[in-house]
C-alpha positions as MATLAB code, in Angstrom:
seq = 'XXXXXXXXXXXXXXXXXXXXXXXXXXXXXXXXXXXXXXXXXXXXXXXXXXXXXXXXXXXXXXXXXXXXXXXXXXXXXXXXXXXXXXXXXXXXXXXXXXXXXXXXXXXXXXXXXXXXXXXXXXXXXXXXXXXXXXXXXXXXXXXXXXXXXXXXXXXXXXXXXXXXXXXXXXXXXXXXXXXXXXXXXXXXXXXXXXXXXXXXXXXXXXXXXXXXXXXXXXXXXXXXXXXXXXXXXXXXXXXXXXXXXXXXXXXXXXXXXXXXXXXXXXXXXXXXXXXXXXXXXXXXXXXXXXXXXXXXXXXXXXXXXXXXXXXXXXXXXXXXXXXXXXXXXXXXXXXXXXXXXXXXXXXXXXXXXXXXXXXXXXXXXXXXXXXXXXXXXXXXXXXXXXXXXXXXXXXXXXXXXXXXXXXXXXXX';
ca = [
       0.007    0.140   -0.052;
       1.203    3.865   -0.536;
       3.520    4.729    2.159;
       4.127    1.598    3.742;
       7.472    0.477    4.763;
       7.269   -2.966    3.871;
       6.838   -4.940    1.046;
       4.325   -7.993    0.521;
       4.363  -10.957    2.521;
       7.933  -12.346    2.842;
       7.677   -8.426    2.724;
      10.929   -6.141    2.248;
      13.180   -8.732    1.388;
      15.829   -8.072   -1.368;
      17.159  -11.742   -0.804;
      18.346  -12.474   -4.536;
      21.753  -14.062   -4.431;
      22.780  -11.320   -7.161;
      26.492  -12.277   -7.133;
      26.035  -14.934   -9.456;
      25.024  -12.228  -12.189;
      27.859  -10.102  -11.108;
      30.583  -11.694  -13.298;
      32.128   -8.054  -14.019;
      33.542   -7.839  -10.282;
      35.910  -10.414  -11.425;
      37.947   -7.369  -12.826;
      37.765   -5.826   -8.951;
      39.076   -9.105   -7.468;
      41.860   -9.777  -10.263;
      43.005   -6.152  -10.043;
      43.314   -6.750   -6.087;
      44.874   -9.868   -6.244;
      47.500   -8.722   -8.461;
      48.389   -5.710   -6.473;
      48.476   -8.011   -3.264;
      50.975  -10.221   -5.219;
      53.276   -7.376   -6.022;
      52.846   -6.351   -2.150;
      52.423   -2.644   -3.221;
      51.145   -0.867   -0.532;
      50.499    2.402   -2.259;
      48.609    0.627   -5.257;
      46.547   -1.368   -2.436;
      45.550    1.726   -0.446;
      44.566    3.166   -3.957;
      42.371    0.319   -4.912;
      40.652    0.375   -1.430;
      40.192    3.998   -1.795;
      38.508    3.687   -5.446;
      36.816    0.695   -4.718;
      35.687    0.128   -1.357;
      33.260    2.268    0.670;
      35.012    4.497    2.713;
      35.564    3.699    6.368;
      35.303    7.140    8.284;
      34.585    5.442   11.646;
      34.640    1.798   13.034;
      33.398    0.196   16.046;
      35.453   -0.845   18.848;
      36.351   -4.660   18.048;
      34.502   -6.790   20.543;
      36.284   -8.762   22.853;
      36.991  -12.275   20.908;
      36.123  -14.382   23.898;
      34.348  -17.455   21.856;
      35.836  -21.090   22.640;
      36.527  -22.784   19.461;
      34.703  -26.237   18.694;
      33.857  -27.771   15.333;
      31.693  -30.771   14.708;
      32.083  -31.762   10.925;
      29.080  -33.191    8.591;
      30.358  -34.425    5.654;
      27.824  -34.100    2.777;
      27.605  -36.606    0.306;
      26.516  -34.440   -2.910;
      28.196  -30.835   -1.585;
      31.722  -29.717   -2.023;
      31.701  -27.878    1.408;
      32.161  -28.978    5.221;
      29.392  -27.924    7.795;
      31.229  -26.850   10.853;
      29.931  -25.350   14.191;
      31.496  -22.550   16.244;
      30.995  -21.751   19.845;
      30.061  -18.079   19.245;
      29.698  -15.283   21.877;
      26.302  -14.618   22.527;
      26.656  -10.872   23.608;
      29.657   -9.072   22.109;
      28.938   -5.604   24.182;
      28.980   -6.568   27.672;
      31.662   -7.116   30.420;
      30.591  -10.431   31.670;
      33.702  -12.670   32.646;
      31.919  -15.799   31.527;
      29.656  -14.763   28.597;
      27.046  -16.844   27.532;
      27.418  -18.788   23.956;
      25.636  -20.536   21.230;
      26.048  -22.696   18.290;
      27.073  -20.732   14.992;
      26.956  -22.728   11.965;
      29.433  -21.891    9.188;
      30.453  -23.855    5.883;
      33.764  -24.217    4.476;
      35.344  -25.195    1.096;
      39.133  -25.732    0.778;
      39.112  -27.659   -2.333;
      40.602  -24.851   -4.268;
      42.579  -23.013   -1.670;
      46.278  -22.361   -1.854;
      47.202  -22.321    1.992;
      49.831  -20.220    3.613;
      53.123  -22.038    3.589;
      55.784  -20.512    6.259;
      53.603  -17.461    6.724;
      53.186  -16.522    3.057;
      49.579  -16.857    1.938;
      48.885  -18.527   -1.268;
      45.238  -17.576   -1.904;
      42.499  -15.098   -0.354;
      39.705  -15.779    1.582;
      36.182  -15.352    0.614;
      33.773  -14.821    3.519;
      29.920  -14.730    2.730;
      28.228  -12.523    5.428;
      25.259  -14.748    5.972;
      21.742  -13.059    5.468;
      18.049  -13.917    6.159;
      18.024  -17.763    5.691;
      19.350  -21.065    5.864;
      23.156  -20.602    4.931;
      23.239  -23.862    2.741;
      20.707  -22.249    0.300;
      22.623  -19.100   -0.013;
      25.968  -21.436   -0.521;
      24.073  -23.339   -3.477;
      23.125  -20.246   -5.240;
      25.998  -18.396   -5.199;
      28.326  -20.462   -7.443;
      30.193  -17.372   -8.987;
      31.776  -17.262   -5.464;
      32.047  -20.730   -4.769;
      33.252  -22.131   -8.439;
      34.444  -19.403  -10.387;
      36.395  -17.133   -7.740;
      37.327  -19.654   -5.657;
      38.858  -21.599   -8.560;
      40.560  -18.380  -10.123;
      42.023  -17.067   -7.315;
      42.651  -20.344   -5.428;
      40.551  -19.190   -2.350;
      39.487  -20.394    0.826;
      35.645  -20.048    1.145;
      33.721  -19.605    4.034;
      30.000  -19.057    4.611;
      28.705  -18.076    7.961;
      25.303  -18.506    9.125;
      23.349  -15.155   10.510;
      22.387  -15.575   14.219;
      18.636  -16.369   14.485;
      18.547  -17.816   10.957;
      18.633  -21.219    9.666;
      20.313  -23.590   12.429;
      22.076  -20.914   14.370;
      19.492  -20.199   16.810;
      20.848  -19.079   20.224;
      17.689  -20.469   22.183;
      16.621  -23.170   19.902;
      12.763  -22.948   19.379;
      12.813  -20.564   22.443;
      14.896  -17.981   20.292;
      11.988  -15.750   19.359;
      10.606  -15.215   22.865;
      10.574  -11.708   24.244;
      13.149  -12.745   26.730;
      15.560  -13.844   24.095;
      15.133  -11.892   20.937;
      17.056   -9.122   22.137;
      20.347  -10.395   20.989;
      19.119  -10.401   17.653;
      20.938   -7.149   15.858;
      22.887   -6.593   13.065;
      25.886   -5.204   15.347;
      25.687   -8.485   16.969;
      25.845  -10.365   13.748;
      28.697   -8.545   12.250;
      30.589   -9.098   15.765;
      29.987  -12.473   15.274;
      31.647  -12.608   11.731;
      34.578  -10.513   13.270;
      35.121  -12.838   15.992;
      34.813  -16.130   13.728;
      37.204  -14.809   11.231;
      39.917  -14.169   14.037;
      39.321  -17.567   15.836;
      38.940  -19.703   13.052;
      40.530  -18.506    9.960;
      43.427  -16.402   11.134;
      44.110  -18.335   14.274;
      43.196  -21.960   13.506;
      43.548  -21.941    9.734;
      46.793  -20.106    9.726;
      45.558  -17.341    7.423;
      46.781  -14.131    9.259;
      48.407  -12.767    6.253;
      45.597  -13.384    3.957;
      43.277  -11.004    2.376;
      39.763  -11.158    3.904;
      36.861  -10.491    1.243;
      33.729   -9.884    2.679;
      31.129  -11.053   -0.131;
      27.043  -10.933   -0.373;
      24.140  -10.183   -1.841;
      21.075   -8.186   -1.313;
      20.837   -8.024    2.836;
      24.134  -10.082    2.935;
      25.604   -7.123    0.357;
      24.709   -4.606    2.973;
      26.274   -6.852    5.581;
      29.460   -6.745    3.900;
      29.766   -3.272    3.094;
      28.702   -2.453    7.084;
      31.451   -5.199    7.849;
      34.042   -3.566    5.825;
      33.022    0.139    7.449;
      32.856   -1.405   11.012;
      35.797   -3.467   11.171;
      38.627   -2.439    8.773;
      41.112   -4.150   10.583;
      39.258   -7.578    9.908;
      37.762   -6.988    6.342;
      40.142   -5.752    3.355;
      37.714   -5.594    0.710;
      34.090   -6.027    0.566;
      32.270   -6.929   -2.702;
      28.171   -5.953   -2.014;
      26.172   -6.878   -4.826;
      22.323   -5.547   -4.998;
      22.972   -4.008   -1.486;
      20.333   -1.187   -0.777;
      22.202    0.677    1.843;
      20.439    3.724    0.691;
      16.986    2.036    1.028;
      16.236    4.024    4.390;
      14.522    7.103    5.204;
      15.978   10.144    4.712;
      18.448    9.069    1.973;
      16.774   10.717   -1.081;
      15.730    7.208   -2.550;
      12.401    7.106   -3.703;
       9.902    4.977   -1.941;
       8.772    3.626   -5.396;
      12.304    2.753   -6.687;
      12.239   -0.971   -5.965;
       8.862   -1.518   -7.686;
      10.084    0.636  -10.553;
      13.035   -1.331  -10.887;
      10.907   -4.466  -10.664;
       8.391   -3.251  -13.297;
      11.290   -2.222  -15.894;
      12.349   -5.798  -15.745;
       8.702   -6.865  -17.384;
       9.113   -4.063  -19.436;
      12.078   -4.747  -21.181;
      10.747   -8.156  -21.672;
       7.441   -6.981  -23.520;
       5.728   -3.726  -22.880;
       2.539   -5.425  -23.440;
       3.546   -7.466  -20.724;
       3.680   -4.857  -18.177;
       0.887   -3.108  -19.338;
      -1.231   -6.413  -19.042;
       0.012   -6.800  -15.422;
      -1.149   -3.612  -14.450;
      -4.770   -3.874  -16.107;
      -5.232   -7.044  -14.158;
      -4.594   -5.520  -11.013;
      -7.093   -2.889  -11.853;
      -9.506   -5.684  -12.774;
      -8.954   -7.526   -9.572;
      -9.763   -4.372   -7.600;
     -12.939   -3.539   -9.508;
     -14.032   -7.332   -8.758;
     -12.884   -7.297   -5.137;
     -15.326   -3.949   -4.712;
     -18.188   -5.977   -6.043;
     -18.552   -7.992   -3.055;
     -18.760  -11.689   -2.574;
     -19.735  -12.193   -6.467;
     -16.412  -10.586   -7.540;
     -14.568  -12.884   -4.789;
     -15.889  -15.741   -5.966;
     -14.829  -14.729   -9.753;
     -11.487  -14.047   -8.423;
     -11.451  -17.422   -6.373;
     -12.362  -19.399   -9.694;
      -9.744  -17.728  -11.428;
      -6.537  -17.941   -8.846;
      -7.454  -20.895   -6.899;
      -6.597  -20.195   -3.297;
      -6.616  -22.689   -0.734;
      -8.376  -20.388    1.805;
     -10.963  -18.429    1.454;
      -9.920  -14.623    0.221;
     -10.077  -11.717    2.201;
     -13.199   -9.492    1.422;
     -10.746   -6.740   -0.324;
      -8.601   -9.232   -1.835;
      -5.362   -7.872    0.307;
      -4.275  -11.454    0.354;
      -4.472  -12.274   -3.431;
      -2.924   -8.794   -4.449;
      -0.020   -9.366   -1.919;
       0.711  -12.831   -3.401;
       0.571  -11.834   -6.837;
       2.791   -8.814   -6.414;
       5.577  -10.865   -4.137;
       5.636  -13.421   -6.868;
       6.084  -10.714   -9.576;
       8.892   -9.090   -7.776;
      10.675  -12.109   -6.562;
      10.587  -13.041  -10.371;
      12.382   -9.823  -11.302;
      14.623  -10.379   -8.426;
      15.745  -13.910   -9.614;
      15.566  -13.371  -13.546;
      18.719  -15.357  -13.859;
      19.608  -16.608  -17.230;
      19.766  -20.422  -16.074;
      17.228  -22.448  -14.282;
      17.618  -22.194  -10.604;
      15.203  -22.872   -7.456;
      16.829  -19.898   -5.126;
      13.064  -18.771   -4.165;
      11.063  -21.263   -6.057;
      11.728  -23.593   -8.923;
      12.000  -21.549  -12.206;
      13.236  -21.865  -15.827;
      15.917  -19.600  -17.116;
      14.788  -16.215  -17.961;
      11.426  -16.462  -15.659;
      10.250  -12.983  -16.548;
      10.467  -13.555  -20.352;
       8.848  -17.141  -20.156;
       5.853  -15.541  -18.115;
       5.399  -12.536  -20.343;
       5.004  -14.755  -23.061;
       2.214  -16.566  -21.711;
       0.727  -13.433  -20.484;
       0.888  -11.791  -23.944;
      -0.438  -15.173  -25.501;
      -3.709  -14.316  -23.983;
      -4.358  -10.856  -25.368;
      -7.384   -9.034  -23.612;
      -8.007  -11.633  -21.090;
      -5.540   -9.895  -18.747;
      -6.586  -12.074  -15.459;
      -6.119  -15.763  -17.182;
      -2.495  -14.175  -18.557;
      -1.639  -12.955  -14.997;
      -2.383  -16.529  -13.607;
      -0.208  -17.975  -16.069;
       2.477  -15.629  -15.736;
       2.498  -15.951  -11.903;
       2.349  -19.651  -12.306;
       5.793  -19.748  -13.656;
       6.897  -18.557  -10.271;
       4.610  -20.551   -8.030;
       4.108  -23.383  -10.289;
       7.258  -23.997  -12.149;
       7.643  -27.598  -11.667;
       3.768  -27.996  -12.469;
       3.375  -29.893   -9.188;
       1.903  -27.194   -7.054;
      -1.188  -29.006   -6.459;
      -5.040  -28.225   -7.076;
      -4.708  -24.693   -5.080;
      -2.401  -22.139   -3.866;
      -1.391  -21.339   -0.457;
      -1.266  -17.585   -0.349;
       0.401  -17.108    2.858;
       3.455  -18.673    1.369;
       5.744  -16.842   -0.987;
       8.898  -18.221   -1.154;
      10.949  -21.036    0.134;
      10.824  -22.349    3.705;
      14.413  -22.000    4.235;
      14.081  -18.336    3.984;
      13.879  -17.041    7.679;
      10.080  -15.773    7.651;
       9.846  -14.939   11.254;
      13.278  -13.361   11.806;
      12.932  -11.232    8.666;
       9.546  -10.100    9.842;
      11.355   -8.800   13.309;
      14.184   -7.245   11.423;
      11.805   -5.466    9.026;
      10.014   -3.638   11.823;
      12.867   -3.328   14.125;
      16.110   -2.584   12.028;
      15.349   -2.734    8.120;
      12.860   -0.263    7.867;
      12.632    0.256    4.038;
       9.858    2.505    2.591;
       8.572    0.711   -0.452;
       5.399    1.973   -2.302;
       3.949    1.723   -5.449;
       1.826    3.825   -7.786;
      -0.523    1.217   -8.591;
];
């Protein structure tokens, strides 16, 4: 709705694993890598000044008091190892015996050229885990885990964000009012700093290896902030699709996000985006006709639950699916949010355009590319579910209300 600071359900998520599409970043890493090899301090400083976010201030580094513990789970079909680190629960107090929790992280060292006699052979790419199960992000960030890792003989570490996936400080009680106060961006960044110090630098011996923070969407925001707040820990931040200016007072339009999403459909087919707009107008008109109109919408979009009298649940479900299609419009098949074919927007717009003036039927066909890409969705759609269950709905909704207040609206 106009003026809202939240997107539709699964709401103000910018969770796209945008790193996969950022192949131009290879130049950035290649340049930085060459300079690092040359040991030319002046050039390195120049690159950091021109390519990195300015670091005009830094937090005081948290006390690195966690105890190291690893439990390895060898995945039969993966190229990473699952490990666990005993992480400090609260980095910003003075308890002599701080509480801890188990943080999950993934390690891939198959391409790594490890240090020899203190000389580093390859850098470290450290993924700043964002809002979901860390394995989901690993499996959809092959540009880092396969392309960059091989090119630079790098160590790959993916750290899970506290309160997401299996890194729950209080288990099933993590979101109780008395326990959720430790769920902040500051604590998450301090987690990453401590893990790097204790595991990567101390245990794995990578004291002199460049640490490159990488992330997409909210994870990209974390990477940028990580470099700003912990410049003594992170040498470079690669922040893909990171909306660090999507906050109140920054001058960014409230409609910027939906303008970009709309343009994605328009580039595929102007008729497609116009048809979608017309379809939403027809949905609102039918909803205003009372039960008769709601029944017509029910027959068209087959929800599993009765629609709200104003069809707001249907509208949120549709807008959520459309923006996620634009967000993950990859040139290859992927199942990051939902299983979809390559170039899903083009595939959906082809269906939309084929129905001509029957824009409601066309919209149903278009949105089915997202919600029913496998053809196995069943006889109805659960309109309370917009993305994979691996994403942290409850946790992100909490962050969206507490910290990530993105003013996002639409002109439709």
